[in-house]
MIDOSE-1310 file (N, C-alpha, C; in nm, 2 decimals, decimal comma, always signed):
residues 290
xxxx	+10,58/+8,67/+11,48/+10,71/+8,63/+11,43/+10,74/+8,70/+11,30; +10,86/+8,76/+11,29/+10,89/+8,83/+11,16/+11,02/+8,76/+11,11; +11,01/+8,71/+10,99/+11,12/+8,63/+10,93/+11,16/+8,71/+10,80; +11,29/+8,73/+10,78/+11,34/+8,79/+10,66/+11,42/+8,69/+10,58
xxxx	+11,39/+8,69/+10,45/+11,46/+8,61/+10,35/+11,56/+8,70/+10,28; +11,69/+8,69/+10,30/+11,78/+8,78/+10,25/+11,90/+8,71/+10,18; +11,98/+8,79/+10,12/+12,11/+8,74/+10,06/+12,18/+8,86/+10,00; +12,31/+8,86/+10,01/+12,39/+8,97/+9,95/+12,38/+8,97/+9,80
xxxx	+12,36/+8,86/+9,74/+12,36/+8,85/+9,59/+12,22/+8,84/+9,53; +12,20/+8,90/+9,42/+12,08/+8,89/+9,35/+12,07/+8,76/+9,27; +11,95/+8,71/+9,24/+11,93/+8,60/+9,16/+11,96/+8,46/+9,22; +11,96/+8,46/+9,35/+12,00/+8,33/+9,42/+11,87/+8,25/+9,46
xxxx	+11,75/+8,31/+9,44/+11,63/+8,24/+9,47/+11,55/+8,28/+9,59; +11,57/+8,40/+9,64/+11,50/+8,45/+9,76/+11,35/+8,45/+9,74; +11,31/+8,50/+9,63/+11,16/+8,51/+9,60/+11,10/+8,38/+9,58; +11,17/+8,29/+9,51/+11,12/+8,15/+9,49/+11,10/+8,08/+9,62
xxxx	+11,20/+8,10/+9,71/+11,18/+8,03/+9,84/+11,07/+8,10/+9,92; +11,07/+8,23/+9,92/+10,96/+8,31/+9,99/+10,82/+8,27/+9,95; +10,80/+8,27/+9,82/+10,67/+8,23/+9,77/+10,63/+8,09/+9,81; +10,72/+8,00/+9,80/+10,69/+7,86/+9,84/+10,66/+7,84/+9,99
xxxx	+10,74/+7,91/+10,07/+10,72/+7,90/+10,22/+10,59/+7,96/+10,26; +10,55/+8,07/+10,20/+10,42/+8,13/+10,23/+10,31/+8,04/+10,19; +10,33/+7,98/+10,07/+10,22/+7,89/+10,02/+10,20/+7,77/+10,12; +10,31/+7,71/+10,16/+10,31/+7,59/+10,25/+10,26/+7,63/+10,39
xxxx	+10,28/+7,75/+10,43/+10,25/+7,79/+10,57/+10,13/+7,88/+10,57; +10,05/+7,89/+10,46/+9,94/+7,98/+10,46/+9,83/+7,97/+10,56; +9,82/+7,85/+10,62/+9,73/+7,83/+10,73/+9,77/+7,91/+10,86; +9,89/+7,95/+10,86/+9,94/+8,04/+10,97/+9,91/+8,19/+10,95
xxxx	+9,84/+8,22/+10,84/+9,80/+8,35/+10,80/+9,92/+8,45/+10,80; +10,00/+8,44/+10,70/+10,13/+8,51/+10,69/+10,11/+8,63/+10,60; +10,16/+8,75/+10,65/+10,16/+8,87/+10,56/+10,29/+8,87/+10,49; +10,28/+8,88/+10,35/+10,40/+8,88/+10,27/+10,44/+9,02/+10,24
xxxx	+10,57/+9,05/+10,26/+10,62/+9,18/+10,23/+10,73/+9,17/+10,12; +10,70/+9,23/+10,00/+10,80/+9,23/+9,89/+10,88/+9,36/+9,91; +11,00/+9,34/+9,98/+11,08/+9,45/+10,02/+11,19/+9,49/+9,92; +11,17/+9,45/+9,79/+11,27/+9,49/+9,69/+11,19/+9,60/+9,60
xxxx	+11,20/+9,72/+9,65/+11,13/+9,83/+9,59/+11,18/+9,87/+9,45; +11,31/+9,83/+9,42/+11,36/+9,86/+9,29/+11,33/+9,75/+9,18; +11,29/+9,63/+9,23/+11,26/+9,53/+9,13/+11,16/+9,43/+9,20; +11,04/+9,47/+9,24/+10,94/+9,38/+9,31/+10,90/+9,27/+9,21
xxxx	+10,89/+9,15/+9,27/+10,85/+9,04/+9,18/+10,76/+8,93/+9,25; +10,73/+8,95/+9,38/+10,66/+8,85/+9,45/+10,51/+8,85/+9,40; +10,46/+8,96/+9,35/+10,33/+8,96/+9,30/+10,32/+8,88/+9,17; +10,43/+8,86/+9,10/+10,43/+8,77/+8,98/+10,42/+8,63/+9,02
xxxx	+10,49/+8,59/+9,13/+10,48/+8,45/+9,17/+10,34/+8,42/+9,22; +10,27/+8,51/+9,29/+10,14/+8,49/+9,34/+10,03/+8,53/+9,24; +10,07/+8,56/+9,11/+9,98/+8,59/+9,00/+9,88/+8,70/+9,04; +9,93/+8,81/+9,09/+9,84/+8,92/+9,13/+9,80/+8,99/+9,00
xxxx	+9,67/+9,00/+8,97/+9,63/+9,07/+8,85/+9,56/+9,20/+8,88; +9,53/+9,22/+9,01/+9,47/+9,35/+9,05/+9,51/+9,39/+9,19; +9,54/+9,52/+9,20/+9,58/+9,57/+9,33/+9,45/+9,62/+9,40; +9,43/+9,59/+9,53/+9,32/+9,64/+9,60/+9,34/+9,79/+9,64
xxxx	+9,47/+9,82/+9,66/+9,50/+9,96/+9,70/+9,63/+10,00/+9,64; +9,64/+10,12/+9,60/+9,77/+10,17/+9,54/+9,78/+10,32/+9,58; +9,89/+10,36/+9,64/+9,90/+10,50/+9,68/+10,04/+10,55/+9,66; +10,05/+10,68/+9,63/+10,18/+10,74/+9,62/+10,25/+10,76/+9,75
xxxx	+10,38/+10,76/+9,75/+10,46/+10,79/+9,87/+10,54/+10,92/+9,84; +10,51/+11,02/+9,91/+10,58/+11,15/+9,89/+10,70/+11,16/+9,99; +10,81/+11,12/+9,94/+10,93/+11,12/+10,04/+11,06/+11,17/+9,97; +11,04/+11,24/+9,85/+11,15/+11,29/+9,78/+11,13/+11,44/+9,75
xxxx	+11,23/+11,51/+9,70/+11,22/+11,65/+9,66/+11,28/+11,67/+9,52; +11,23/+11,76/+9,45/+11,29/+11,80/+9,32/+11,29/+11,95/+9,30; +11,37/+11,99/+9,21/+11,38/+12,14/+9,18/+11,30/+12,17/+9,06; +11,25/+12,29/+9,05/+11,18/+12,34/+8,93/+11,23/+12,48/+8,90
xxxx	+11,26/+12,51/+8,78/+11,31/+12,64/+8,73/+11,19/+12,71/+8,66; +11,15/+12,83/+8,70/+11,04/+12,89/+8,64/+11,09/+13,00/+8,54; +10,99/+13,07/+8,49/+11,02/+13,16/+8,37/+11,10/+13,28/+8,41; +11,12/+13,31/+8,54/+11,21/+13,42/+8,58/+11,36/+13,39/+8,56
xxxx	+11,39/+13,27/+8,52/+11,53/+13,23/+8,50/+11,60/+13,32/+8,40; +11,72/+13,37/+8,42/+11,79/+13,46/+8,33/+11,89/+13,38/+8,25; +11,90/+13,25/+8,27/+11,98/+13,16/+8,19/+12,13/+13,19/+8,21; +12,17/+13,22/+8,33/+12,31/+13,26/+8,36/+12,40/+13,13/+8,36
xxxx	+12,34/+13,02/+8,40/+12,42/+12,89/+8,40/+12,49/+12,86/+8,53; +12,48/+12,95/+8,63/+12,55/+12,93/+8,76/+12,50/+12,80/+8,82; +12,37/+12,77/+8,82/+12,31/+12,65/+8,88/+12,37/+12,53/+8,81; +12,39/+12,53/+8,68/+12,44/+12,42/+8,61/+12,58/+12,38/+8,66
xxxx	+12,66/+12,48/+8,70/+12,79/+12,45/+8,74/+12,80/+12,38/+8,88; +12,70/+12,40/+8,96/+12,70/+12,34/+9,10/+12,62/+12,21/+9,11; +12,55/+12,18/+9,01/+12,47/+12,05/+9,01/+12,55/+11,93/+8,99; +12,58/+11,86/+9,10/+12,67/+11,74/+9,09/+12,59/+11,62/+9,03
xxxx	+12,46/+11,63/+9,01/+12,38/+11,52/+8,95/+12,36/+11,54/+8,80; +12,41/+11,65/+8,75/+12,40/+11,68/+8,61/+12,25/+11,68/+8,56; +12,17/+11,73/+8,65/+12,02/+11,73/+8,63/+11,97/+11,85/+8,55; +12,06/+11,95/+8,53/+12,02/+12,08/+8,47/+12,07/+12,08/+8,32
xxxx	+11,99/+12,12/+8,23/+12,03/+12,14/+8,09/+11,96/+12,26/+8,03; +12,00/+12,30/+7,91/+11,95/+12,42/+7,85/+11,86/+12,38/+7,73; +11,75/+12,44/+7,72/+11,66/+12,42/+7,61/+11,57/+12,54/+7,59; +11,57/+12,58/+7,46/+11,49/+12,70/+7,42/+11,53/+12,83/+7,50
xxxx	+11,66/+12,84/+7,53/+11,71/+12,96/+7,59/+11,69/+12,97/+7,74; +11,65/+12,85/+7,80/+11,63/+12,85/+7,95/+11,68/+12,72/+8,01; +11,73/+12,73/+8,13/+11,77/+12,61/+8,20/+11,65/+12,54/+8,25; +11,66/+12,40/+8,24/+11,55/+12,31/+8,28/+11,60/+12,20/+8,37
xxxx	+11,52/+12,13/+8,43/+11,55/+12,02/+8,53/+11,51/+11,89/+8,47; +11,60/+11,79/+8,48/+11,57/+11,65/+8,45/+11,53/+11,59/+8,59; +11,40/+11,58/+8,61/+11,35/+11,55/+8,74/+11,39/+11,41/+8,78; +11,42/+11,32/+8,69/+11,46/+11,18/+8,73/+11,60/+11,18/+8,78
xxxx	+11,68/+11,29/+8,75/+11,82/+11,30/+8,80/+11,83/+11,38/+8,93; +11,73/+11,47/+8,94/+11,74/+11,57/+9,05/+11,71/+11,50/+9,19; +11,80/+11,54/+9,29/+11,79/+11,48/+9,42/+11,72/+11,58/+9,52; +11,69/+11,70/+9,47/+11,63/+11,80/+9,55/+11,72/+11,86/+9,66
xxxx	+11,85/+11,86/+9,64/+11,94/+11,91/+9,74/+11,94/+12,06/+9,77; +11,90/+12,13/+9,67/+11,88/+12,28/+9,68/+12,01/+12,36/+9,65; +12,11/+12,30/+9,61/+12,24/+12,37/+9,57/+12,21/+12,47/+9,47; +12,13/+12,44/+9,37/+12,10/+12,53/+9,26/+12,03/+12,65/+9,31
xxxx	+11,93/+12,63/+9,40/+11,86/+12,75/+9,45/+11,95/+12,84/+9,54; +12,04/+12,77/+9,61/+12,13/+12,85/+9,69/+12,22/+12,95/+9,62; +12,26/+12,91/+9,49/+12,35/+13,00/+9,42/+12,28/+13,08/+9,32; +12,15/+13,06/+9,30/+12,08/+13,14/+9,19/+12,07/+13,29/+9,23
xxxx	+12,11/+13,38/+9,14/+12,11/+13,52/+9,17/+11,97/+13,58/+9,16; +11,87/+13,51/+9,11/+11,73/+13,56/+9,09/+11,65/+13,49/+9,20; +11,60/+13,57/+9,29/+11,52/+13,51/+9,40/+11,39/+13,45/+9,35; +11,36/+13,33/+9,39/+11,24/+13,27/+9,35/+11,24/+13,20/+9,21
xxxx	+11,35/+13,21/+9,14/+11,36/+13,15/+9,01/+11,36/+12,99/+9,02; +11,41/+12,94/+9,13/+11,42/+12,80/+9,15/+11,34/+12,76/+9,27; +11,25/+12,67/+9,26/+11,17/+12,62/+9,37/+11,20/+12,47/+9,40; +11,20/+12,44/+9,52/+11,21/+12,30/+9,57/+11,07/+12,25/+9,61
xxxx	+11,03/+12,14/+9,56/+10,89/+12,09/+9,59/+10,89/+11,94/+9,62; +10,80/+11,89/+9,70/+10,79/+11,75/+9,73/+10,76/+11,67/+9,60; +10,81/+11,55/+9,59/+10,78/+11,47/+9,47/+10,76/+11,33/+9,51; +10,70/+11,25/+9,42/+10,67/+11,11/+9,44/+10,80/+11,03/+9,44
xxxx	+10,82/+10,95/+9,54/+10,94/+10,87/+9,54/+10,91/+10,72/+9,50; +10,78/+10,69/+9,52/+10,74/+10,55/+9,48/+10,59/+10,53/+9,51; +10,56/+10,40/+9,51/+10,42/+10,36/+9,53/+10,41/+10,24/+9,62; +10,31/+10,23/+9,71/+10,28/+10,12/+9,79/+10,16/+10,05/+9,73
xxxx	+10,16/+9,92/+9,72/+10,05/+9,85/+9,66/+10,01/+9,73/+9,75; +9,88/+9,71/+9,76/+9,83/+9,60/+9,85/+9,74/+9,51/+9,78; +9,75/+9,38/+9,80/+9,66/+9,28/+9,74/+9,63/+9,17/+9,84; +9,51/+9,12/+9,82/+9,47/+9,00/+9,91/+9,48/+8,88/+9,82
xxxx	+9,58/+8,80/+9,83/+9,60/+8,68/+9,75/+9,54/+8,56/+9,81; +9,54/+8,45/+9,74/+9,49/+8,32/+9,80/+9,59/+8,26/+9,90; +9,71/+8,32/+9,91/+9,81/+8,28/+10,00/+9,82/+8,37/+10,12; +9,74/+8,48/+10,12/+9,75/+8,57/+10,23/+9,77/+8,71/+10,18
xxxx	+9,76/+8,81/+10,27/+9,78/+8,95/+10,23/+9,92/+8,98/+10,18; +9,93/+9,06/+10,08/+10,07/+9,10/+10,02/+10,08/+9,25/+10,01; +10,19/+9,30/+10,06/+10,22/+9,45/+10,04/+10,35/+9,46/+9,96; +10,34/+9,54/+9,86/+10,46/+9,55/+9,77/+10,49/+9,70/+9,75
xxxx	+10,60/+9,73/+9,70/+10,64/+9,87/+9,68/+10,72/+9,88/+9,55; +10,72/+10,00/+9,49/+10,80/+10,02/+9,37/+10,86/+10,16/+9,37; +10,99/+10,17/+9,36/+11,06/+10,30/+9,36/+11,05/+10,37/+9,22; +11,02/+10,50/+9,22/+11,01/+10,57/+9,09/+11,15/+10,58/+9,04
xxxx	+11,16/+10,60/+8,91/+11,29/+10,60/+8,84/+11,38/+10,72/+8,89; +11,50/+10,68/+8,94/+11,59/+10,78/+8,98/+11,57/+10,84/+9,12; +11,47/+10,79/+9,19/+11,44/+10,85/+9,32/+11,51/+10,78/+9,43; +11,54/+10,85/+9,54/+11,60/+10,80/+9,66/+11,49/+10,74/+9,76
xxxx	+11,54/+10,70/+9,87/+11,45/+10,67/+9,99/+11,38/+10,53/+9,97; +11,45/+10,43/+9,91/+11,39/+10,30/+9,90/+11,38/+10,24/+10,04; +11,47/+10,27/+10,13/+11,45/+10,22/+10,27/+11,33/+10,27/+10,33; +11,29/+10,40/+10,31/+11,16/+10,45/+10,36/+11,04/+10,37/+10,31
xxxx	+11,05/+10,34/+10,18/+10,94/+10,26/+10,13/+10,92/+10,13/+10,19; +11,04/+10,06/+10,22/+11,03/+9,93/+10,28/+10,98/+9,94/+10,42; +11,03/+10,04/+10,49/+10,98/+10,07/+10,63/+10,83/+10,09/+10,63; +10,78/+10,16/+10,54/+10,63/+10,18/+10,53/+10,56/+10,05/+10,50
xxxx	+10,62/+9,97/+10,42/+10,56/+9,83/+10,39/+10,55/+9,75/+10,52; +10,66/+9,75/+10,59/+10,67/+9,67/+10,71/+10,57/+9,72/+10,82; +10,55/+9,85/+10,82/+10,46/+9,91/+10,92/+10,31/+9,86/+10,88; +10,28/+9,86/+10,75/+10,15/+9,81/+10,71/+10,13/+9,66/+10,75
xxxx	+10,23/+9,58/+10,73/+10,22/+9,44/+10,76/+10,21/+9,42/+10,92; +10,28/+9,50/+10,99/+10,27/+9,49/+11,14/+10,13/+9,53/+11,19; +10,07/+9,63/+11,12/+9,94/+9,67/+11,16/+9,84/+9,56/+11,12; +9,86/+9,49/+11,02/+9,78/+9,37/+10,99/+9,78/+9,27/+11,10
xxxx	+9,90/+9,25/+11,16/+9,91/+9,16/+11,27/+9,83/+9,21/+11,39; +9,84/+9,34/+11,42/+9,77/+9,40/+11,53/+9,62/+9,39/+11,51; +9,58/+9,41/+11,38/+9,43/+9,40/+11,35/+9,38/+9,26/+11,34; +9,47/+9,16/+11,34/+9,42/+9,02/+11,33/+9,41/+8,98/+11,18
xxxx	+9,45/+9,06/+11,09/+9,44/+9,02/+10,95/+9,55/+8,92/+10,91; +9,66/+8,92/+10,99/+9,77/+8,82/+10,98/+9,83/+8,79/+11,11; +9,90/+8,68/+11,12/+9,96/+8,64/+11,25/+10,11/+8,66/+11,25; +10,17/+8,64/+11,13/+10,32/+8,65/+11,12/+10,35/+8,73/+10,99
xxxx	+10,48/+8,76/+10,98/+10,53/+8,84/+10,86/+10,65/+8,77/+10,81; +10,65/+8,75/+10,68/+10,77/+8,71/+10,60/+10,81/+8,81/+10,50; +10,93/+8,86/+10,51/+10,98/+8,97/+10,43/+11,08/+8,91/+10,32; +11,05/+8,94/+10,20/+11,14/+8,90/+10,08/+11,22/+9,02/+10,06
xxxx	+11,35/+9,02/+10,11/+11,44/+9,14/+10,10/+11,50/+9,15/+9,96; +11,56/+9,27/+9,94/+11,63/+9,29/+9,81/+11,77/+9,23/+9,82; +11,84/+9,23/+9,71/+11,98/+9,19/+9,71/+12,07/+9,30/+9,77; +12,18/+9,26/+9,81/+12,28/+9,36/+9,86/+12,27/+9,38/+10,01
xxxx	+12,33/+9,49/+10,05/+12,33/+9,53/+10,19/+12,29/+9,68/+10,21; +12,22/+9,73/+10,11/+12,19/+9,88/+10,11/+12,07/+9,91/+10,20; +12,01/+10,03/+10,18/+11,91/+10,08/+10,26/+11,79/+9,99/+10,27; +11,75/+9,93/+10,16/+11,63/+9,84/+10,16/+11,65/+9,72/+10,25
xxxx	+11,77/+9,66/+10,24/+11,80/+9,54/+10,32/+11,81/+9,58/+10,47; +11,87/+9,69/+10,50/+11,88/+9,74/+10,64/+11,74/+9,76/+10,70; +11,65/+9,82/+10,62/+11,51/+9,84/+10,66/+11,44/+9,71/+10,68; +11,47/+9,61/+10,59/+11,41/+9,48/+10,60/+11,45/+9,40/+10,72
xxxx	+11,57/+9,41/+10,76/+11,62/+9,34/+10,87/+11,59/+9,40/+11,01; +11,57/+9,53/+11,01/+11,55/+9,60/+11,13/+11,42/+9,55/+11,20; +11,44/+9,50/+11,32/+11,32/+9,45/+11,40/+11,28/+9,31/+11,37; +11,35/+9,24/+11,28/+11,32/+9,10/+11,25/+11,36/+9,00/+11,37
xxxx	+11,29/+8,89/+11,37/+11,32/+8,79/+11,47/+11,43/+8,69/+11,42; +11,41/+8,65/+11,29/+11,51/+8,55/+11,24/+11,53/+8,59/+11,09; +11,65/+8,55/+11,04/+11,68/+8,57/+10,90/+11,73/+8,44/+10,83; +11,67/+8,42/+10,72/+11,72/+8,30/+10,63/+11,80/+8,36/+10,52
xxxx	+11,93/+8,33/+10,52/+12,02/+8,38/+10,41/+12,03/+8,27/+10,30; +12,00/+8,32/+10,18/+12,00/+8,23/+10,07/+12,13/+8,25/+9,98; +12,20/+8,15/+9,95/+12,32/+8,16/+9,87/+12,33/+8,05/+9,77; +12,41/+8,07/+9,67/+12,44/+7,96/+9,57/+12,59/+7,92/+9,59
xxxx	+12,63/+7,80/+9,55/+12,76/+7,76/+9,58/+12,86/+7,81/+9,48; +12,89/+7,95/+9,49/+12,99/+8,01/+9,41/+13,07/+8,11/+9,50; +13,19/+8,14/+9,46/+13,27/+8,23/+9,54/+13,21/+8,37/+9,55; +13,15/+8,42/+9,44/+13,09/+8,55/+9,45/+12,97/+8,56/+9,54
xxxx	+12,89/+8,45/+9,54/+12,78/+8,44/+9,63/+12,82/+8,44/+9,78; +12,93/+8,36/+9,80/+12,98/+8,36/+9,94/+13,03/+8,49/+9,99; +13,10/+8,57/+9,90/+13,15/+8,70/+9,93/+13,03/+8,79/+9,97; +12,92/+8,79/+9,90/+12,81/+8,87/+9,93/+12,73/+8,82/+10,05
xxxx	+12,73/+8,69/+10,07/+12,67/+8,63/+10,19/+12,74/+8,68/+10,31; +12,87/+8,69/+10,31/+12,94/+8,73/+10,43/+12,90/+8,87/+10,48; +12,88/+8,96/+10,38/+12,83/+9,09/+10,41/+12,69/+9,10/+10,46; +12,60/+9,01/+10,40/+12,47/+9,01/+10,45/+12,46/+8,95/+10,59
xxxx	+12,55/+8,85/+10,62/+12,56/+8,79/+10,75/+12,60/+8,90/+10,85; +12,70/+8,98/+10,81/+12,74/+9,09/+10,90/+12,63/+9,18/+10,94; +12,54/+9,21/+10,85/+12,42/+9,29/+10,89/+12,34/+9,22/+11,00; +12,31/+9,09/+10,98/+12,23/+9,02/+11,08/+12,30/+9,02/+11,21
xxxx	+12,43/+9,01/+11,21/+12,50/+9,02/+11,34/+12,49/+9,16/+11,40; +12,50/+9,26/+11,32/+12,48/+9,40/+11,37/+12,35/+9,42/+11,44; +12,24/+9,36/+11,38/+12,11/+9,37/+11,44/+12,08/+9,26/+11,54; +12,17/+9,17/+11,56/+12,16/+9,06/+11,66/+12,04/+8,98/+11,62
xxxx	+12,03/+8,94/+11,49/+11,93/+8,85/+11,44/+11,98/+8,71/+11,42; +11,92/+8,61/+11,47/+11,96/+8,48/+11,45/+11,95/+8,44/+11,30; +12,06/+8,40/+11,24/+12,06/+8,37/+11,10/+12,08/+8,22/+11,06; +12,01/+8,18/+10,96/+12,02/+8,04/+10,91/+12,05/+8,05/+10,76
xxxx	+12,11/+7,94/+10,71/+12,16/+7,94/+10,57/+12,08/+7,83/+10,49; +12,04/+7,88/+10,37/+11,98/+7,78/+10,27/+12,07/+7,79/+10,14; +12,12/+7,68/+10,10/+12,20/+7,67/+9,98/+12,11/+7,64/+9,86; +12,09/+7,73/+9,77/+12,01/+7,71/+9,65/+12,10/+7,67/+9,54
xxxx	+12,04/+7,61/+9,44/+12,11/+7,56/+9,32/+12,22/+7,46/+9,36; +12,19/+7,39/+9,46/+12,29/+7,29/+9,52/+12,33/+7,19/+9,42; +12,46/+7,17/+9,40/+12,51/+7,07/+9,31/+12,56/+7,13/+9,17; +12,54/+7,26/+9,15/+12,58/+7,32/+9,02/+12,74/+7,34/+9,02
xxxx	+12,80/+7,34/+9,13/+12,94/+7,36/+9,14/+13,01/+7,25/+9,23; +13,01/+7,13/+9,18/+13,07/+7,02/+9,26/+13,21/+7,04/+9,30; +13,23/+7,01/+9,43/+13,37/+7,03/+9,48/+13,38/+7,16/+9,56; +13,29/+7,25/+9,54/+13,30/+7,38/+9,60/+13,24/+7,37/+9,74
xxxx	+13,32/+7,40/+9,85/+13,27/+7,38/+9,98/+13,28/+7,51/+10,06; +13,28/+7,62/+9,99/+13,29/+7,75/+10,06/+13,18/+7,78/+10,15; +13,06/+7,75/+10,11/+12,94/+7,78/+10,20/+12,94/+7,68/+10,32; +12,98/+7,56/+10,30/+12,99/+7,47/+10,41/+13,09/+7,51/+10,51
xxxx	+13,20/+7,56/+10,47/+13,31/+7,61/+10,56/+13,26/+7,73/+10,63; +13,19/+7,82/+10,56/+13,14/+7,94/+10,62/+13,04/+7,90/+10,73; +12,96/+7,80/+10,71/+12,86/+7,76/+10,81/+12,93/+7,71/+10,93; +13,03/+7,62/+10,91/+13,11/+7,57/+11,03/+13,18/+7,68/+11,11
xxxx	+13,25/+7,76/+11,04/+13,33/+7,86/+11,10/+13,25/+7,97/+11,18; +13,13/+7,99/+11,13/+13,05/+8,10/+11,19/+12,93/+8,05/+11,28; +12,92/+7,91/+11,28/+12,81/+7,85/+11,36/+12,67/+7,88/+11,30; +12,66/+7,90/+11,17/+12,53/+7,92/+11,10/+12,48/+7,79/+11,05
xxxx	+12,36/+7,75/+11,10/+12,30/+7,62/+11,06/+12,25/+7,63/+10,92; +12,28/+7,52/+10,85/+12,23/+7,51/+10,71/+12,09/+7,43/+10,72; +11,99/+7,50/+10,69/+11,85/+7,43/+10,71/+11,80/+7,38/+10,58; +11,87/+7,39/+10,47/+11,82/+7,34/+10,34/+11,93/+7,34/+10,23
xxxx	+11,92/+7,24/+10,14/+12,01/+7,24/+10,03/+11,92/+7,21/+9,91; +11,88/+7,32/+9,84/+11,78/+7,31/+9,73/+11,85/+7,28/+9,60; +11,83/+7,16/+9,53/+11,90/+7,13/+9,41/+11,85/+7,21/+9,29; +11,94/+7,24/+9,20/+11,90/+7,31/+9,07/+11,81/+7,21/+8,99
xxxx	+11,70/+7,27/+8,94/+11,60/+7,19/+8,86/+11,53/+7,28/+8,76; +11,50/+7,22/+8,65/+11,43/+7,30/+8,54/+11,29/+7,34/+8,58; +11,23/+7,28/+8,68/+11,09/+7,31/+8,73/+11,09/+7,45/+8,79; +11,20/+7,51/+8,84/+11,20/+7,64/+8,90/+11,17/+7,75/+8,80
xxxx	+11,25/+7,76/+8,69/+11,21/+7,87/+8,59/+11,08/+7,85/+8,53; +11,04/+7,72/+8,51/+10,90/+7,70/+8,46/+10,79/+7,74/+8,55; +10,81/+7,73/+8,68/+10,71/+7,78/+8,77/+10,70/+7,93/+8,77; +10,81/+7,99/+8,76/+10,81/+8,14/+8,75/+10,74/+8,19/+8,62
xxxx	+10,77/+8,12/+8,51/+10,70/+8,15/+8,39/+10,55/+8,13/+8,39; +10,51/+8,03/+8,48/+10,37/+8,00/+8,49/+10,30/+8,09/+8,60; +10,38/+8,17/+8,67/+10,33/+8,26/+8,77/+10,27/+8,18/+8,88; +10,33/+8,08/+8,93/+10,29/+7,99/+9,04/+10,40/+7,96/+9,13
xxxx	+10,37/+7,95/+9,26/+10,48/+7,91/+9,36/+10,53/+7,77/+9,32; +10,65/+7,74/+9,33/+10,71/+7,62/+9,29/+10,65/+7,50/+9,35; +10,62/+7,50/+9,48/+10,56/+7,39/+9,55/+10,42/+7,36/+9,50; +10,36/+7,45/+9,44/+10,22/+7,43/+9,38/+10,23/+7,39/+9,23
xxxx	+10,33/+7,44/+9,16/+10,35/+7,41/+9,02/+10,41/+7,27/+9,00; +10,51/+7,24/+9,08/+10,57/+7,10/+9,07/+10,60/+7,05/+9,21; +10,49/+7,01/+9,28/+10,51/+6,97/+9,42/+10,60/+6,84/+9,45; +10,61/+6,76/+9,34/+10,70/+6,64/+9,36/+10,84/+6,66/+9,30
xxxx	+10,87/+6,78/+9,26/+11,01/+6,80/+9,21/+11,11/+6,80/+9,32; +11,23/+6,77/+9,29/+11,34/+6,77/+9,40/+11,35/+6,90/+9,48; +11,35/+7,02/+9,41/+11,36/+7,14/+9,49/+11,23/+7,16/+9,58; +11,11/+7,12/+9,53/+10,99/+7,14/+9,61/+11,00/+7,06/+9,73
xxxx	+11,05/+6,93/+9,72/+11,05/+6,84/+9,83/+11,15/+6,90/+9,94; +11,26/+6,96/+9,90/+11,35/+7,02/+9,99/+11,29/+7,14/+10,06; +11,22/+7,22/+9,98/+11,16/+7,34/+10,04/+11,05/+7,30/+10,15; +10,99/+7,19/+10,12/+10,89/+7,14/+10,22/+10,96/+7,11/+10,35
xxxx	+11,08/+7,05/+10,35/+11,16/+7,03/+10,47/+11,19/+7,16/+10,54; +11,23/+7,26/+10,46/+11,26/+7,39/+10,52/+11,14/+7,45/+10,59; +11,02/+7,43/+10,52/+10,90/+7,48/+10,58/+10,86/+7,42/+10,71; +10,90/+7,29/+10,73/+10,87/+7,22/+10,85/+10,96/+7,29/+10,96
xxxx	+11,08/+7,33/+10,93/+11,17/+7,39/+11,03/+11,11/+7,53/+11,06; +11,07/+7,61/+10,96/+11,01/+7,74/+10,98/+10,88/+7,73/+11,06; +10,80/+7,63/+11,04/+10,68/+7,61/+11,11/+10,70/+7,60/+11,26; +10,82/+7,54/+11,30/+10,85/+7,52/+11,44/+10,88/+7,66/+11,50
xx	+10,91/+7,76/+11,42/+10,94/+7,89/+11,47/+10,81/+7,97/+11,50; +10,70/+7,94/+11,43/+10,58/+8,02/+11,44/+10,50/+7,99/+11,56
């Protein structure tokens, strides 16, 4: 079983819910995938202080200008990423801005003055936590291919299932509906969409729900920070109109940020708090899926 925790909006509590669900269901041997390569944080909730494995992912390209450059400036005129600048009488490349498209090399009048070479797009990291195996990724500054990193993470988790190191996979997706989220949802069995009771969260939720429908993934809704906006029923109406079952309403509580600061899953830090009790009910529903 592969379950994705997603949401169109950031900061609604995906990682908090993911960490607690994995903690409560750890007897089912769940592989955790932190699929937010631009801002990974699941390792913080699980208090990972050492990575068992860390490796570079070469999935990007960058340009390099060598000493044969005549400083004509033609390349500067065609670079739409503004990655080329002049220093010490020669054109140079800002690698964190360069996308490796090769336009500069195509217009350069000096053959061989500009080279395109493979570069690091990010890192894959693996840890064995007390809650189960965790795979995380981090995208290098300014690099593309976050979706490829997430796909690589999921392949690692799926191999763990094949090898018997894990039985199920829970993916903590990034915010939005971009490449990372598309890669997270691809091939999943079920999706839990997390939203807060605000119009902006509903707007983003609708787009995330559209992705689940595109991939034909059964979606469920969890309302986090329930009660912070009394009288707002947008999420409830969305649930009724689209036939999306609400499987939890997690109330806002001060124990949540305190658990994050303590680097512990909420259900472990404050097991008797109102949000932890509601998450336990959600975990019972998820347990029925496994």
